[in-house]
C-alpha atoms as an extended CHARMM CRD file, in Angstrom:
* protein
*
       126  EXT
         1         1  MET       CA              4.5300000000      -26.1280000000      -12.1340000000  PROA      1               0.0000000000
         2         2  ASN       CA              0.9490000000      -27.4360000000      -11.4870000000  PROA      2               0.0000000000
         3         3  GLU       CA              0.7900000000      -31.0270000000      -10.7100000000  PROA      3               0.0000000000
         4         4  ILE       CA             -2.3410000000      -32.8560000000      -12.2860000000  PROA      4               0.0000000000
         5         5  PRO       CA             -4.1080000000      -35.2270000000       -9.8460000000  PROA      5               0.0000000000
         6         6  GLN       CA             -4.0420000000      -39.0030000000      -10.4180000000  PROA      6               0.0000000000
         7         7  ASP       CA             -7.7050000000      -39.3100000000      -11.2960000000  PROA      7               0.0000000000
         8         8  ASP       CA             -7.5060000000      -36.0940000000      -13.9680000000  PROA      8               0.0000000000
         9         9  GLU       CA             -4.5560000000      -37.8140000000      -15.5490000000  PROA      9               0.0000000000
        10        10  LYS       CA             -6.4160000000      -41.2110000000      -15.7850000000  PROA      10              0.0000000000
        11        11  PHE       CA             -9.4700000000      -39.3940000000      -17.3260000000  PROA      11              0.0000000000
        12        12  ALA       CA             -7.2620000000      -37.6280000000      -19.8400000000  PROA      12              0.0000000000
        13        13  GLU       CA             -5.4520000000      -40.7160000000      -20.9270000000  PROA      13              0.0000000000
        14        14  GLN       CA             -8.9310000000      -42.6390000000      -21.3120000000  PROA      14              0.0000000000
        15        15  SER       CA            -10.1200000000      -39.8180000000      -23.0720000000  PROA      15              0.0000000000
        16        16  GLY       CA             -7.5720000000      -39.5410000000      -25.4640000000  PROA      16              0.0000000000
        17        17  ASP       CA             -7.5270000000      -43.2500000000      -26.0800000000  PROA      17              0.0000000000
        18        18  GLU       CA            -11.1560000000      -43.1920000000      -27.0260000000  PROA      18              0.0000000000
        19        19  LEU       CA            -10.8240000000      -40.1200000000      -29.3160000000  PROA      19              0.0000000000
        20        20  ARG       CA             -7.7510000000      -41.9050000000      -31.1310000000  PROA      20              0.0000000000
        21        21  ARG       CA             -9.9930000000      -44.8890000000      -31.7260000000  PROA      21              0.0000000000
        22        22  ALA       CA            -12.8040000000      -42.8790000000      -32.9890000000  PROA      22              0.0000000000
        23        23  GLU       CA            -10.3720000000      -41.0440000000      -35.1210000000  PROA      23              0.0000000000
        24        24  GLY       CA             -9.7210000000      -44.0900000000      -36.9870000000  PROA      24              0.0000000000
        25        25  GLN       CA            -13.0090000000      -44.3330000000      -38.1390000000  PROA      25              0.0000000000
        26        26  LEU       CA            -13.1650000000      -40.9290000000      -40.0310000000  PROA      26              0.0000000000
        27        27  SER       CA            -12.8300000000      -39.9220000000      -43.6180000000  PROA      27              0.0000000000
        28        28  SER       CA             -9.7040000000      -38.5240000000      -44.8190000000  PROA      28              0.0000000000
        29        29  GLN       CA            -11.0910000000      -35.1710000000      -45.5020000000  PROA      29              0.0000000000
        30        30  VAL       CA            -12.4900000000      -34.9200000000      -41.8650000000  PROA      30              0.0000000000
        31        31  LEU       CA             -9.1090000000      -36.0890000000      -40.7070000000  PROA      31              0.0000000000
        32        32  LEU       CA             -7.5300000000      -33.2750000000      -42.5530000000  PROA      32              0.0000000000
        33        33  ARG       CA             -9.8440000000      -30.7260000000      -41.4980000000  PROA      33              0.0000000000
        34        34  LEU       CA             -9.4910000000      -31.9560000000      -37.8660000000  PROA      34              0.0000000000
        35        35  GLN       CA             -5.7760000000      -31.6510000000      -38.0130000000  PROA      35              0.0000000000
        36        36  ALA       CA             -6.0000000000      -28.1040000000      -39.3270000000  PROA      36              0.0000000000
        37        37  ALA       CA             -8.3040000000      -27.0370000000      -36.5380000000  PROA      37              0.0000000000
        38        38  ARG       CA             -5.9080000000      -28.4820000000      -33.9670000000  PROA      38              0.0000000000
        39        39  ARG       CA             -3.0200000000      -26.7110000000      -35.3670000000  PROA      39              0.0000000000
        40        40  GLU       CA             -4.7380000000      -23.4860000000      -35.4620000000  PROA      40              0.0000000000
        41        41  ALA       CA             -6.1640000000      -23.9430000000      -31.7830000000  PROA      41              0.0000000000
        42        42  VAL       CA             -2.6070000000      -24.7310000000      -30.5810000000  PROA      42              0.0000000000
        43        43  ALA       CA             -1.0300000000      -21.7460000000      -32.4250000000  PROA      43              0.0000000000
        44        44  GLN       CA             -3.7270000000      -19.3970000000      -30.8020000000  PROA      44              0.0000000000
        45        45  SER       CA             -3.1590000000      -20.9330000000      -27.2550000000  PROA      45              0.0000000000
        46        46  VAL       CA              0.4980000000      -20.4050000000      -27.5900000000  PROA      46              0.0000000000
        47        47  THR       CA              0.0790000000      -16.8370000000      -28.7440000000  PROA      47              0.0000000000
        48        48  LEU       CA             -2.5800000000      -16.1160000000      -25.9220000000  PROA      48              0.0000000000
        49        49  MET       CA              0.0600000000      -17.6390000000      -23.4880000000  PROA      49              0.0000000000
        50        50  ASN       CA              2.5820000000      -15.5410000000      -24.6630000000  PROA      50              0.0000000000
        51        51  ALA       CA              0.7990000000      -12.4960000000      -24.4470000000  PROA      51              0.0000000000
        52        52  SER       CA             -0.5880000000      -13.4130000000      -21.0550000000  PROA      52              0.0000000000
        53        53  GLN       CA              2.9170000000      -13.6610000000      -19.9100000000  PROA      53              0.0000000000
        54        54  VAL       CA              4.0580000000      -10.4410000000      -21.3990000000  PROA      54              0.0000000000
        55        55  GLN       CA              0.9050000000       -8.3830000000      -20.3850000000  PROA      55              0.0000000000
        56        56  GLY       CA             -0.3820000000      -10.2090000000      -17.2570000000  PROA      56              0.0000000000
        57        57  PHE       CA              1.8070000000      -12.2380000000      -15.2500000000  PROA      57              0.0000000000
        58        58  ASP       CA              5.1040000000      -10.5470000000      -15.3820000000  PROA      58              0.0000000000
        59        59  TRP       CA              3.3210000000       -7.1950000000      -15.1240000000  PROA      59              0.0000000000
        60        60  LEU       CA              1.7930000000       -8.2270000000      -11.8140000000  PROA      60              0.0000000000
        61        61  ARG       CA              4.9860000000       -9.8210000000      -10.7130000000  PROA      61              0.0000000000
        62        62  TRP       CA              6.9590000000       -6.6100000000      -11.2260000000  PROA      62              0.0000000000
        63        63  SER       CA              4.1590000000       -4.1210000000      -10.0410000000  PROA      63              0.0000000000
        64        64  GLY       CA              4.3370000000       -5.9320000000       -6.5410000000  PROA      64              0.0000000000
        65        65  ALA       CA              8.0420000000       -5.8540000000       -6.6010000000  PROA      65              0.0000000000
        66        66  GLY       CA              7.7950000000       -2.0790000000       -7.4560000000  PROA      66              0.0000000000
        67        67  ALA       CA              5.1080000000       -1.2830000000       -4.8130000000  PROA      67              0.0000000000
        68        68  VAL       CA              7.4710000000       -3.0250000000       -1.9240000000  PROA      68              0.0000000000
        69        69  ALA       CA             10.6290000000       -1.1320000000       -3.2190000000  PROA      69              0.0000000000
        70        70  THR       CA              8.5680000000        2.3680000000       -3.2910000000  PROA      70              0.0000000000
        71        71  THR       CA              7.3990000000        1.5430000000        0.2310000000  PROA      71              0.0000000000
        72        72  VAL       CA             10.8550000000        0.7770000000        1.4940000000  PROA      72              0.0000000000
        73        73  MET       CA             11.9180000000        3.9150000000        0.0060000000  PROA      73              0.0000000000
        74        74  PHE       CA              9.1350000000        6.2040000000        1.4930000000  PROA      74              0.0000000000
        75        75  VAL       CA              9.8090000000        4.7140000000        4.9230000000  PROA      75              0.0000000000
        76        76  TRP       CA             13.5990000000        5.1350000000        4.8680000000  PROA      76              0.0000000000
        77        77  VAL       CA             13.2690000000        8.8350000000        3.4650000000  PROA      77              0.0000000000
        78        78  PHE       CA             10.7220000000        9.8510000000        5.9600000000  PROA      78              0.0000000000
        79        79  ALA       CA             11.4340000000        7.8930000000        8.9510000000  PROA      79              0.0000000000
        80        80  VAL       CA             14.9800000000        6.9830000000        9.1100000000  PROA      80              0.0000000000
        81        81  ASN       CA             16.6740000000       10.0320000000        7.3140000000  PROA      81              0.0000000000
        82        82  SER       CA             14.6420000000       12.7390000000        8.9720000000  PROA      82              0.0000000000
        83        83  PRO       CA             16.2710000000       14.4880000000       12.0540000000  PROA      83              0.0000000000
        84        84  ILE       CA             14.2010000000       13.9600000000       15.4590000000  PROA      84              0.0000000000
        85        85  GLU       CA             13.1690000000       17.4130000000       16.5520000000  PROA      85              0.0000000000
        86        86  THR       CA             13.0330000000       17.6960000000       20.1770000000  PROA      86              0.0000000000
        87        87  LEU       CA             11.6450000000       20.8030000000       21.8550000000  PROA      87              0.0000000000
        88        88  PRO       CA             13.3220000000       22.4000000000       24.7740000000  PROA      88              0.0000000000
        89        89  GLN       CA             11.7120000000       21.8340000000       28.1640000000  PROA      89              0.0000000000
        90        90  MET       CA             10.2890000000       25.1050000000       29.4660000000  PROA      90              0.0000000000
        91        91  ASP       CA              9.0890000000       25.6550000000       33.0500000000  PROA      91              0.0000000000
        92        92  ALA       CA              5.7620000000       27.4850000000       33.6230000000  PROA      92              0.0000000000
        93        93  MET       CA              7.3450000000       31.1410000000       33.7700000000  PROA      93              0.0000000000
        94        94  GLU       CA              9.1220000000       30.6910000000       30.6270000000  PROA      94              0.0000000000
        95        95  LEU       CA              5.9030000000       29.3050000000       28.9690000000  PROA      95              0.0000000000
        96        96  ALA       CA              4.0370000000       32.1640000000       30.2110000000  PROA      96              0.0000000000
        97        97  ALA       CA              6.6670000000       34.8580000000       28.9170000000  PROA      97              0.0000000000
        98        98  ALA       CA              6.6870000000       33.2520000000       25.5830000000  PROA      98              0.0000000000
        99        99  GLN       CA              2.8290000000       33.3690000000       25.3290000000  PROA      99              0.0000000000
       100       100  GLU       CA              2.9880000000       37.2650000000       26.2030000000  PROA      100             0.0000000000
       101       101  SER       CA              5.6160000000       38.0030000000       23.6940000000  PROA      101             0.0000000000
       102       102  GLU       CA              3.4750000000       36.3000000000       20.9610000000  PROA      102             0.0000000000
       103       103  LEU       CA              0.3180000000       38.2130000000       22.1880000000  PROA      103             0.0000000000
       104       104  LEU       CA              2.4380000000       41.2200000000       22.3670000000  PROA      104             0.0000000000
       105       105  GLU       CA              3.6290000000       40.6310000000       18.6490000000  PROA      105             0.0000000000
       106       106  GLU       CA              0.0250000000       40.1590000000       17.5450000000  PROA      106             0.0000000000
       107       107  LEU       CA             -1.0640000000       43.2690000000       19.1610000000  PROA      107             0.0000000000
       108       108  GLU       CA              1.6730000000       45.2380000000       17.5210000000  PROA      108             0.0000000000
       109       109  PHE       CA              0.5930000000       43.8280000000       14.2010000000  PROA      109             0.0000000000
       110       110  VAL       CA             -3.0950000000       44.6600000000       14.9620000000  PROA      110             0.0000000000
       111       111  ALA       CA             -2.0190000000       48.2980000000       15.9140000000  PROA      111             0.0000000000
       112       112  TRP       CA              0.1850000000       48.5670000000       12.5760000000  PROA      112             0.0000000000
       113       113  MET       CA             -2.7290000000       47.4810000000       10.3880000000  PROA      113             0.0000000000
       114       114  VAL       CA             -5.0780000000       50.1160000000       12.0630000000  PROA      114             0.0000000000
       115       115  ALA       CA             -2.5110000000       52.9430000000       11.3870000000  PROA      115             0.0000000000
       116       116  MET       CA             -2.2020000000       51.5320000000        7.8590000000  PROA      116             0.0000000000
       117       117  GLU       CA             -5.8070000000       51.7860000000        7.5000000000  PROA      117             0.0000000000
       118       118  ASP       CA             -5.9620000000       55.3600000000        8.9330000000  PROA      118             0.0000000000
       119       119  GLN       CA             -3.2530000000       56.4960000000        6.4550000000  PROA      119             0.0000000000
       120       120  ASP       CA             -5.1660000000       55.0400000000        3.5000000000  PROA      120             0.0000000000
       121       121  GLU       CA             -8.5270000000       56.6710000000        4.4120000000  PROA      121             0.0000000000
       122       122  PRO       CA             -7.6020000000       60.3010000000        3.5360000000  PROA      122             0.0000000000
       123       123  SER       CA             -5.9520000000       59.7040000000        0.1560000000  PROA      123             0.0000000000
       124       124  ASN       CA             -9.0680000000       57.5490000000       -0.7260000000  PROA      124             0.0000000000
       125       125  SER       CA            -11.7990000000       59.8880000000        0.1050000000  PROA      125             0.0000000000
       126       126  GLY       CA            -10.0960000000       62.8810000000       -1.7750000000  PROA      126             0.0000000000
């Protein structure tokens, strides 16, 4: 856990001794109120510490672990598990023929659309 530096330990010890000496000079009613206040403060700090452990620290620790696990899963699914597709090597003639074939298909589609429009026009005008 956290270590307290030597100077802080000395200061805390000296302060505690001085407070205990001053406490001996207080009336019994004041001592009872002081003890009740101490108990309440300790109980509240324990409650807050337990709540922070449940809601804060543990949540942060597990969220970090969840983020790492999610990242590893995505890398595995998309990088490791996906097949690498290689395109076939084509020379200039094959590439030109493929492009002409695509162009021809597009032209045939445009011609079909024009023919469909021509068929629809007489039925729409009548």
